[in-house]
DODREN-229111 format. One record per residue (C-alpha): residue number from 1; x, y, z; residue in one letter. Coordinates in steps of 0.1 Angstrom, whole numbers, plus 2048, in hexadecimal, padded with zeros to 3 digits. Layout:
BEGIN
PT  balo   c1   c2   c3  gudo
PT   NUM    X    Y    Z     A
...
END
This chain:
BEGIN
PT  balo   c1   c2   c3  gudo
PT     1  7FF  802  802     X
PT     2  810  820  7F8     X
PT     3  806  845  7FA     X
PT     4  809  865  7E1     X
PT     5  829  874  7E9     X
PT     6  831  897  7E3     X
PT     7  827  8B1  7C9     X
PT     8  806  8B5  7B5     X
PT     9  7F6  899  7C5     X
PT    10  800  8A4  7E6     X
PT    11  7F4  8C7  7E3     X
PT    12  7CF  8B6  7D4     X
PT    13  7CE  8A5  7F0     X
PT    14  7D4  8BE  807     X
PT    15  7B9  8D4  7F6     X
PT    16  7A3  8B9  7F7     X
PT    17  7A7  8B5  81E     X
PT    18  7A3  8D4  821     X
PT    19  782  8D8  80A     X
PT    20  776  8BB  821     X
PT    21  779  8CB  844     X
PT    22  76C  8EC  835     X
PT    23  751  8D9  828     X
PT    24  748  8C9  845     X
PT    25  745  8E9  858     X
PT    26  726  8F6  842     X
PT    27  70B  903  856     X
PT    28  6EE  901  842     X
PT    29  6D3  902  861     X
PT    30  6BB  91C  853     X
PT    31  69B  90C  83E     X
PT    32  6A5  924  821     X
PT    33  698  917  7FF     X
PT    34  6AC  8FC  7F7     X
PT    35  6BE  8F6  817     X
PT    36  6B4  8D3  81C     X
PT    37  6C3  8CA  7FA     X
PT    38  6E1  8DA  802     X
PT    39  6E5  8C7  822     X
PT    40  6E6  8AA  810     X
PT    41  700  8B8  7F6     X
PT    42  71B  8BC  812     X
PT    43  713  89F  81E     X
PT    44  717  889  801     X
PT    45  738  89F  7F5     X
PT    46  747  89D  81A     X
PT    47  73C  879  817     X
PT    48  750  873  7F3     X
PT    49  76F  888  803     X
PT    50  770  872  820     X
PT    51  766  84D  80E     X
PT    52  77B  851  7ED     X
PT    53  78D  871  7E3     X
PT    54  7A4  874  7FE     X
PT    55  7AA  851  808     X
PT    56  7AB  846  7DB     X
PT    57  7C5  863  7D9     X
PT    58  7D8  858  7F9     X
PT    59  7DC  834  7EB     X
PT    60  7D5  833  7C6     X
PT    61  7E6  80D  7C4     X
PT    62  7C8  804  7DB     X
PT    63  7B3  7EA  7CA     X
PT    64  797  7F6  7B3     X
PT    65  774  7F1  7C5     X
PT    66  755  7ED  7B5     X
PT    67  733  7F7  7C2     X
PT    68  717  7E4  7B2     X
PT    69  6F8  7F8  7B9     X
PT    70  6D5  7F5  7B0     X
PT    71  6AC  7F2  7B7     X
PT    72  69F  7DD  7D1     X
PT    73  69B  7B7  7C2     X
PT    74  6B6  7C2  7A4     X
PT    75  6C9  7A3  7AA     X
PT    76  6E7  7B6  7BA     X
PT    77  6EC  79B  7D8     X
PT    78  6ED  77D  7C2     X
PT    79  700  78B  7A4     X
PT    80  719  78F  7BF     X
PT    81  717  76B  7CE     X
PT    82  719  75D  7AB     X
PT    83  73C  777  7A3     X
PT    84  74C  768  7C3     X
PT    85  73F  73F  7BE     X
PT    86  72E  743  7E3     X
PT    87  716  753  7F5     X
PT    88  726  771  803     X
PT    89  706  78B  807     X
PT    90  6E4  782  811     X
PT    91  6C8  785  7F5     X
PT    92  6A1  786  801     X
PT    93  687  7A0  806     X
PT    94  691  7A8  829     X
PT    95  6B3  7B8  81D     X
PT    96  6A6  7DC  81A     X
PT    97  6A1  7DD  83F     X
PT    98  6BC  7C6  84D     X
PT    99  6E0  7BE  83A     X
PT   100  6FC  7D4  83B     X
PT   101  712  7D6  817     X
PT   102  72A  7C1  811     X
PT   103  74F  7C7  807     X
PT   104  75E  7A8  7F7     X
PT   105  782  7A5  7EC     X
PT   106  79D  78F  7E7     X
PT   107  7B1  781  807     X
PT   108  7D5  796  7FA     X
PT   109  7C3  7B5  7FB     X
PT   110  7B1  7B4  81F     X
PT   111  7CA  7CD  828     X
PT   112  7BA  7EB  814     X
PT   113  798  7E4  825     X
PT   114  79E  7D7  845     X
PT   115  7A7  7FD  852     X
PT   116  793  81E  84B     X
PT   117  7A1  825  82D     X
PT   118  780  825  819     X
PT   119  75F  82C  82C     X
PT   120  772  834  84D     X
PT   121  744  83A  858     X
PT   122  742  81A  85B     X
PT   123  750  7FE  872     X
PT   124  75F  7DC  866     X
PT   125  74D  7BB  86E     X
PT   126  755  799  85D     X
PT   127  741  77A  85E     X
PT   128  71D  776  859     X
PT   129  708  78F  861     X
PT   130  6F5  78D  886     X
PT   131  6CF  78F  884     X
PT   132  6C1  7B4  891     X
PT   133  6E2  7C4  888     X
PT   134  6D9  7EC  878     X
PT   135  6DF  7EF  856     X
PT   136  6F8  80D  84B     X
PT   137  70D  809  86D     X
PT   138  728  7EE  85E     X
PT   139  73B  7E3  841     X
PT   140  73B  7BB  841     X
PT   141  75D  7B0  833     X
PT   142  761  78F  820     X
PT   143  783  781  812     X
PT   144  77A  76D  7F3     X
PT   145  793  758  7E6     X
PT   146  781  756  7BE     X
PT   147  787  77C  7BB     X
PT   148  7A6  788  7AA     X
PT   149  7BE  7A2  7C3     X
PT   150  7BC  7C5  7B7     X
PT   151  794  7C6  7B4     X
PT   152  77A  7C5  7CF     X
PT   153  754  7C5  7CD     X
PT   154  73E  7D7  7E4     X
PT   155  717  7CC  7E7     X
PT   156  704  7E9  7F1     X
PT   157  6DF  7EF  7FC     X
PT   158  6C6  7F8  7E3     X
PT   159  6C4  819  7D7     X
PT   160  69E  81C  7D9     X
PT   161  69C  80C  7F9     X
PT   162  67B  813  80D     X
PT   163  699  817  82A     X
PT   164  6A1  83B  829     X
PT   165  6C6  834  83C     X
PT   166  6C9  815  820     X
PT   167  6C2  82F  805     X
PT   168  6DC  84A  813     X
PT   169  6F4  82E  819     X
PT   170  6F4  823  7F5     X
PT   171  6F8  843  7E8     X
PT   172  717  847  7FF     X
PT   173  725  828  7F3     X
PT   174  720  82F  7CD     X
PT   175  733  84D  7D3     X
PT   176  755  83A  7E2     X
PT   177  754  824  7C2     X
PT   178  76E  820  7A6     X
PT   179  758  813  794     X
PT   180  732  812  796     X
PT   181  724  7ED  78E     X
PT   182  6FE  7F7  788     X
PT   183  6E2  7DA  786     X
PT   184  6BF  7DF  778     X
PT   185  6A8  7C4  76A     X
PT   186  693  7C4  74F     X
PT   187  673  7CB  763     X
PT   188  683  7EB  771     X
PT   189  6A0  7FB  75C     X
PT   190  688  81B  758     X
PT   191  681  823  77A     X
PT   192  68D  843  783     X
PT   193  69F  843  7A4     X
PT   194  6BC  82F  795     X
PT   195  6BE  845  778     X
PT   196  6C0  85F  78D     X
PT   197  6E0  851  79C     X
PT   198  6F0  849  77B     X
PT   199  6EA  870  771     X
PT   200  6FF  876  78D     X
PT   201  719  85C  780     X
PT   202  718  86C  761     X
PT   203  71F  88E  772     X
PT   204  73C  886  786     X
PT   205  74B  86F  76A     X
PT   206  74C  84E  780     X
PT   207  756  82E  76F     X
PT   208  734  818  766     X
PT   209  729  7FB  758     X
PT   210  700  7EF  758     X
PT   211  6F7  7CB  75E     X
PT   212  6D4  7C3  751     X
PT   213  6C9  7A5  765     X
PT   214  6AE  78D  762     X
PT   215  6A4  794  741     X
PT   216  68B  778  733     X
PT   217  69B  769  713     X
PT   218  681  776  6FB     X
PT   219  681  799  703     X
PT   220  6A8  799  703     X
PT   221  6AD  7AF  6E4     X
PT   222  692  7C4  6E9     X
PT   223  69A  7D2  70C     X
PT   224  6C2  7D3  709     X
PT   225  6BB  7EB  6EA     X
PT   226  6A4  800  6FD     X
PT   227  6B8  804  71A     X
PT   228  6D8  809  700     X
PT   229  6C2  826  6F8     X
PT   230  6BA  835  719     X
PT   231  6DC  834  721     X
PT   232  6EA  848  6FF     X
PT   233  6CC  85F  706     X
PT   234  6DB  866  728     X
PT   235  700  868  71B     X
PT   236  70A  848  729     X
PT   237  70B  835  70A     X
PT   238  732  82C  70F     X
PT   239  726  818  72F     X
PT   240  72D  7F0  72A     X
PT   241  70A  7DE  72E     X
PT   242  70C  7BC  73D     X
PT   243  6EC  7A4  732     X
PT   244  6E3  78B  74E     X
PT   245  6C3  776  743     X
PT   246  6AB  769  759     X
PT   247  6B6  744  764     X
PT   248  6AC  72F  780     X
PT   249  6C4  731  7A1     X
PT   250  6D7  712  7AC     X
PT   251  6DC  714  7D1     X
PT   252  6D2  73B  7D1     X
PT   253  6F0  741  7B5     X
PT   254  6E9  747  791     X
PT   255  6F7  730  776     X
PT   256  71C  737  76C     X
PT   257  711  73B  749     X
PT   258  6F7  758  750     X
PT   259  70D  769  766     X
PT   260  72B  767  74E     X
PT   261  72A  786  73D     X
PT   262  72E  79A  75E     X
PT   263  747  77F  768     X
PT   264  75D  787  748     X
PT   265  75E  7AE  74B     X
PT   266  768  7AE  76D     X
PT   267  780  792  768     X
PT   268  791  7A4  74C     X
PT   269  793  7C6  75E     X
PT   270  7A1  7B5  782     X
PT   271  7BB  7A5  76A     X
PT   272  7C5  7C7  757     X
PT   273  7D8  7DE  771     X
PT   274  7D7  7F8  756     X
PT   275  7B6  7F5  74F     X
PT   276  7AF  7F7  774     X
PT   277  7C4  815  77A     X
PT   278  7B1  828  75B     X
PT   279  78E  825  76E     X
PT   280  79E  830  790     X
PT   281  7AD  84D  77C     X
PT   282  78F  858  768     X
PT   283  775  852  785     X
PT   284  78D  869  79E     X
PT   285  791  881  784     X
PT   286  76E  886  77F     X
PT   287  762  887  7A4     X
PT   288  77F  8A3  7A7     X
PT   289  775  8B2  78D     X
PT   290  751  8B1  799     X
PT   291  757  8C5  7B7     X
PT   292  756  8E7  7A7     X
PT   293  732  8E2  79D     X
PT   294  727  8D3  7BC     X
PT   295  73B  8F2  7CE     X
PT   296  72D  90B  7BE     X
PT   297  70A  8FB  7C3     X
PT   298  712  8FC  7EB     X
PT   299  721  920  7EA     X
PT   300  703  92F  7DC     X
PT   301  6EC  916  7F8     X
PT   302  706  92B  80F     X
PT   303  6FC  94D  801     X
PT   304  6D6  943  803     X
PT   305  6DD  939  82B     X
PT   306  6F0  95E  82A     X
PT   307  6D4  96A  81B     X
PT   308  6BA  95F  82D     X
PT   309  6CB  968  851     X
PT   310  6CE  98B  848     X
PT   311  6A8  98D  83D     X
PT   312  69E  97D  85C     X
PT   313  6B3  993  873     X
PT   314  6A2  9B1  85E     X
PT   315  67F  9A5  868     X
PT   316  687  9A9  88B     X
PT   317  69E  9CA  88D     X
PT   318  680  9D9  878     X
PT   319  667  9CC  890     X
PT   320  678  9DD  8B1     X
PT   321  685  9FB  89A     X
PT   322  65D  9FF  895     X
PT   323  657  9FD  8BB     X
PT   324  671  A11  8C5     X
PT   325  664  A30  8AD     X
PT   326  63E  A27  8B7     X
PT   327  64D  A2D  8DF     X
PT   328  65D  A4F  8D2     X
PT   329  63F  A59  8C1     X
PT   330  62A  A4F  8E3     X
PT   331  641  A61  8F7     X
PT   332  63E  A7E  8E0     X
PT   333  619  A7C  8DB     X
PT   334  60C  A85  902     X
PT   335  5FC  A65  907     X
PT   336  60D  A5D  924     X
PT   337  5FB  A7D  936     X
PT   338  5DE  A6E  933     X
PT   339  5C7  A5C  94B     X
PT   340  5D9  A52  96E     X
PT   341  5F2  A65  969     X
PT   342  5E0  A87  960     X
PT   343  5CA  A7F  980     X
PT   344  5E9  A7E  994     X
PT   345  5F7  A9F  987     X
PT   346  5D3  AB2  98B     X
PT   347  5D1  AA6  9AE     X
PT   348  5F5  AB2  9B7     X
PT   349  5F7  AD3  9A9     X
PT   350  5CD  ADB  9A8     X
PT   351  5CC  ADE  984     X
PT   352  5A7  AE6  985     X
PT   353  5B0  B08  994     X
PT   354  5CD  B0B  985     X
PT   355  5C0  B0C  95F     X
PT   356  5A2  B2A  96B     X
PT   357  5C3  B3F  975     X
PT   358  5DD  B34  95E     X
PT   359  5E0  B4E  947     X
PT   360  5D9  B6C  964     X
PT   361  5ED  B5F  97C     X
PT   362  606  B48  973     X
PT   363  61F  B55  98F     X
PT   364  603  B4A  9A4     X
PT   365  5FD  B27  992     X
PT   366  623  B23  999     X
PT   367  621  B27  9BF     X
PT   368  604  B0E  9C3     X
PT   369  61B  AF5  9B4     X
PT   370  638  AFE  9CA     X
PT   371  61E  AFD  9E7     X
PT   372  615  ADC  9DC     X
PT   373  637  ACE  9D9     X
PT   374  646  AE0  9F7     X
PT   375  629  ADC  A0F     X
PT   376  62A  AB6  A08     X
PT   377  64A  AA7  A02     X
PT   378  639  A87  9FB     X
PT   379  620  A9B  9E0     X
PT   380  632  A91  9C0     X
PT   381  632  A68  9C5     X
PT   382  611  A62  9B9     X
PT   383  61A  A72  999     X
PT   384  63E  A5F  997     X
PT   385  62A  A3F  99B     X
PT   386  60E  A46  986     X
PT   387  629  A50  968     X
PT   388  63D  A2F  971     X
PT   389  621  A1A  96A     X
PT   390  617  A2D  94A     X
PT   391  639  A28  93B     X
PT   392  63F  A09  947     X
PT   393  61F  9FD  934     X
PT   394  62A  A0E  914     X
PT   395  64A  9FC  915     X
PT   396  638  9DB  91A     X
PT   397  621  9E1  8FF     X
PT   398  641  9EB  8E9     X
PT   399  650  9CD  8F0     X
PT   400  631  9B4  8EB     X
PT   401  62D  9C4  8CA     X
PT   402  650  9C1  8BD     X
PT   403  64E  9A1  8C5     X
PT   404  62F  998  8B4     X
PT   405  63A  9A8  893     X
PT   406  65A  997  895     X
PT   407  64C  974  899     X
PT   408  632  979  87F     X
PT   409  64D  985  865     X
PT   410  662  964  86D     X
PT   411  63F  951  86B     X
PT   412  639  957  845     X
PT   413  659  94A  83F     X
PT   414  664  925  83E     X
PT   415  686  92D  851     X
PT   416  677  941  86A     X
PT   417  65A  928  872     X
PT   418  674  910  878     X
PT   419  689  928  890     X
PT   420  666  92F  8A4     X
PT   421  65D  90C  8A4     X
PT   422  67F  902  8B2     X
PT   423  684  91C  8CC     X
PT   424  682  914  8F0     X
PT   425  676  936  8F6     X
PT   426  653  94A  8F0     X
PT   427  65F  964  8D5     X
PT   428  640  971  8C9     X
PT   429  638  980  8F0     X
PT   430  650  993  901     X
PT   431  667  981  916     X
PT   432  65F  97B  939     X
PT   433  676  98F  949     X
PT   434  66E  9AD  936     X
PT   435  655  9BE  94D     X
PT   436  673  9C0  96B     X
PT   437  684  9CE  955     X
PT   438  670  9E8  948     X
PT   439  66B  9EF  96E     X
PT   440  68E  9F6  978     X
PT   441  695  A08  957     X
PT   442  67A  A21  960     X
PT   443  685  A24  982     X
PT   444  6AA  A28  975     X
PT   445  69E  A43  95F     X
PT   446  68B  A58  976     X
PT   447  6AA  A57  990     X
PT   448  6BF  A64  970     X
PT   449  6A5  A80  96C     X
PT   450  6AC  A8B  992     X
PT   451  6D0  A8C  988     X
PT   452  6CB  A9F  96B     X
PT   453  6BA  AB9  983     X
PT   454  6CE  AB8  9A1     X
PT   455  6EB  ABD  988     X
PT   456  6DA  AD9  978     X
PT   457  6D1  AEB  99B     X
PT   458  6F5  AE9  9A6     X
PT   459  700  B09  9A4     X
PT   460  6F8  B25  9C4     X
PT   461  6E0  B3A  9AE     X
PT   462  6C7  B1E  9A8     X
PT   463  6CE  B05  9C5     X
PT   464  6B8  B1B  9D9     X
PT   465  69D  B1B  9C2     X
PT   466  6A6  AF4  9BB     X
PT   467  6A1  AF1  9E2     X
PT   468  680  B02  9E7     X
PT   469  670  AEA  9CC     X
PT   470  681  ACB  9D8     X
PT   471  696  AB3  9BD     X
PT   472  67B  A97  9BA     X
PT   473  65E  AB0  9B4     X
PT   474  673  AC6  996     X
PT   475  67D  AA4  98C     X
PT   476  655  A99  989     X
PT   477  650  ABB  976     X
PT   478  669  AB3  960     X
PT   479  65B  A93  959     X
PT   480  63A  A9F  955     X
PT   481  641  ABE  940     X
PT   482  655  AA4  929     X
PT   483  638  A93  920     X
PT   484  620  AAD  921     X
PT   485  617  AAF  8FE     X
PT   486  5F4  AB2  8EE     X
PT   487  5F7  A97  8CF     X
PT   488  5E0  A78  8D4     X
PT   489  5CC  A89  8F1     X
PT   490  5A8  A94  8EB     X
PT   491  58F  AB0  8FB     X
PT   492  598  AB9  91C     X
PT   493  5B5  AA7  91F     X
PT   494  5C4  ABF  904     X
PT   495  5C0  ADC  91B     X
PT   496  5CA  ACB  937     X
PT   497  5E9  ABF  927     X
PT   498  5F2  AE1  918     X
PT   499  5EE  AF2  93A     X
PT   500  602  ADB  948     X
PT   501  61E  ADC  932     X
PT   502  61F  B01  935     X
PT   503  619  B03  959     X
PT   504  638  AE8  95B     X
PT   505  64E  AFE  93F     X
PT   506  649  B1D  959     X
PT   507  650  B0A  978     X
PT   508  672  AFA  96C     X
PT   509  67D  B20  95B     X
PT   510  675  B2B  97C     X
PT   511  693  B16  98A     X
PT   512  6AC  B11  970     X
PT   513  6A3  B29  954     X
PT   514  692  B20  92E     X
PT   515  6B4  B14  91E     X
PT   516  6BB  AFF  93A     X
PT   517  696  AF1  938     X
PT   518  699  AE5  91A     X
PT   519  6BB  AD7  91B     X
PT   520  6AB  AC1  937     X
PT   521  68D  AB6  928     X
PT   522  6A1  AAC  908     X
PT   523  6BC  A9A  91E     X
PT   524  6A1  A88  930     X
PT   525  68E  A7D  90E     X
PT   526  6AD  A6F  902     X
PT   527  6B8  A60  920     X
PT   528  695  A4C  921     X
PT   529  696  A42  8FB     X
PT   530  6B9  A31  908     X
PT   531  6AA  A1D  91D     X
PT   532  690  A14  905     X
PT   533  6AB  A0C  8EE     X
PT   534  6B9  9F5  908     X
PT   535  69B  9E5  911     X
PT   536  68E  9DC  8ED     X
PT   537  6B2  9D0  8E3     X
PT   538  6B2  9B7  8FC     X
PT   539  693  9AC  8F0     X
PT   540  69B  9A6  8CD     X
PT   541  6BC  993  8D7     X
PT   542  6A6  978  8DD     X
PT   543  6A4  976  8BB     X
PT   544  6C6  97B  8B2     X
PT   545  6D5  963  8C8     X
PT   546  6BC  94B  8B7     X
PT   547  6C7  955  897     X
PT   548  6ED  958  89E     X
PT   549  6E9  92E  8A4     X
PT   550  6E0  928  884     X
PT   551  6F0  944  86F     X
PT   552  70C  93B  859     X
PT   553  729  94A  86B     X
PT   554  73E  964  85A     X
PT   555  757  95D  83E     X
PT   556  74C  939  83F     X
PT   557  73E  939  819     X
PT   558  75B  94B  810     X
PT   559  76F  933  81D     X
PT   560  75E  915  80E     X
PT   561  760  92A  7EC     X
PT   562  787  92B  7F2     X
PT   563  78B  906  7FB     X
PT   564  776  8FE  7DB     X
PT   565  78E  916  7C4     X
PT   566  7AC  905  7D3     X
PT   567  7A6  8E3  7C9     X
PT   568  79E  8ED  7A6     X
PT   569  7C0  8FD  7A7     X
PT   570  7D4  8E0  7B3     X
PT   571  7C0  8CA  79A     X
PT   572  7CC  8E1  780     X
PT   573  7F0  8DF  78B     X
PT   574  7ED  8BA  78A     X
PT   575  7DF  8B8  76B     X
PT   576  7FC  8CF  75E     X
PT   577  817  8BC  76A     X
END
């Protein structure tokens, strides 16, 4: 057993190994269009690199592997048994659910197959298959003295088995072949599934021979001619067509004269080292060249994954951006200063009486506010509590609307629906801890407003005025002034809110001056919106975390494309050497 040495072969081998590692790590988790097919293509690509391309390049003088595949009931195992001269592969109706693939080789070639040189994912077993063994988990090895060294036969599961694991294994084994020996029958040679695989053989330039089995003598000429026409039409007209007539079995085996065409063809190939090497070279070259188209298809699928991830992320961002804008609109529209808040404000300053004298006695009104706050140190507390409750409710509503909107945007897409269905948390509602976080954020903001008031009144000239009002009282007046707009209010609420705004403005100007009041209001509003941004960003992060688990990592597609191109470059260098 020899391995490829340095030079072009080594460069190609290194490029194939890199491609294998990069392809194995391709994340195709999102249910984007074509994702299921792309996952299958990725797995098949990695399997062929593991099972055939890399080991064949490493050991090019290994025996030629003939994989015998075909439809259920085509007679594959019966043919193998006839070629070997005794039963090595179980035939019968139970095969699709009970058997493992059987690899038959000359005793002198045992060293090539007892290890994991090819099909490393299948455990090796020897001896008869045990009842109840699981299909597809092992490769049964049989040393047959009747076989000529240099050529091995692998009896694969049915390509159209009703057991999915058998079908997948059959495709994997065919991809590991130096030569496909495809077995069909006079009754089933036009079935769709085998032809799909034959087209794959054509696309990858895999060496192929076709066995037409169980042909009634009276139909032999007609069926053979029709099958040749079909092969020509599919671009497979050069494939040898070996005909096995229908015959009675003797001790479960075909008579020698029936199997002679296949035996003679395989025997000639086994005896001719040059012919075997040419078959291996053609299949190896075709498989390497096919990587370009297969890689391009996978790269396109990765592009689709990245687009899907961006679109899903944008749907979430849009939902929460709209929620932020709605909160800003509500704050600017004065709808917070209604109901309970408005009632508590009226209690604090006696709004009814103030409104009657507001235009002519603004100074008296201002004094009334001062007296209310100064005479009752806790008088502002009901207003503060009402404001907290109203603001918290506004934030909760915004979070609920954003969560529902984001979930609805995801639900209309297959990839989004799959993510929602697989999520461990309820994404279409605000998070269970949102109410507590909103409450804390409002309190933190109120504290920040008081700090703004305290900082603004720090100089000696304003300190006395601020002391007469109290920091808490002035802070409450500032918050009320911030919310006392007339947009969204109706009827008497507009008049009250308008008077409230004017009154709050005058009280604050009396303490700080008009320029400082405008600055305080702007800072308070900016601080509040910052808290809103933080709260809603944390809610949107629930979606982002879920999406990040299934999104392609940055650069993954580029690395895969580079690996495919590296194989092409190494192949070109090898061809030119």
